[in-house]
N, C-alpha and C positions, 0 to 999 in steps of 0.2 A: 344430198349429193346425187347428181344424175349419173346414170351408168351409160356408157357408150353402146351403141348398137353392135351386136355380134353377128358377123356374117356366117350363117349356117347353110348357104346355098349349096356348097359342095357336099355337105353331109346329107341334107334333104334330097339332093339330086342323085346321089349314089344309089343305083339299083339294088346293090347288095344289102343296103341297110333298110330298105323299105319293108315295113312290117316287123322289124326286129328292134331289140333293145341295143343301145350303143353305150359304151363307157368311154368317157372323154377326159382328157387332161388339158391344161392351159386354156380352159374355157373362156376366161375373161379377155385373153389377148388374141390367141389363134387357136381355136378348137382343134384337137387332134384326137381321132378315134384310136383307142388302144385295144378294144375288143368289141365284138358284136355277136349276138345270139338270139334265138327265138324266145327264150325265157329270161326273166330278171335274174333268177338264181344262176343260170349258166353264164350270163355275161359277167356277173360279179366274180364267179369262180375263174373265168378266163382272165379277167383283169388282175386278180390277185396272183394268179400263176405267173403273170408278167411283171409282178412287183408293184402293182398299183392297188393299194389297200382302200383308198377313198376317192375313187373317180366320180365325176359327175355322170349320172345315168339318166337317159331319157329313152322313150319309145318313139321311133320314127313311124309315122303313119304310112299305110300303103299308098294312099292318095292324098295329096295336099290340096285342100280346098281353100278358096279365098275367104277371108273374114271381112265382113262388111258391118260397120257400126261405128260408133253408137248412133242411135237415132231416137227420136222422140215422136210420139204420136200426138198430134195436135188437132183439136177439132175446131 
């Protein structure tokens, strides 16, 4: 079964989240950030305080770099 693409542009584009951990809900339909913090421990603590025991958590990079690939080296 294929999974539909998830639009994360608003999350990756938000300057407040860059370099931080974010906790999200409704990840498969419309991701919504419920907490963010500098550390994984702190973001989980904040999410739990808001009533979200099992959010999806990821770290947003400070700088988004393009990914190029795959490629094969052929002589």
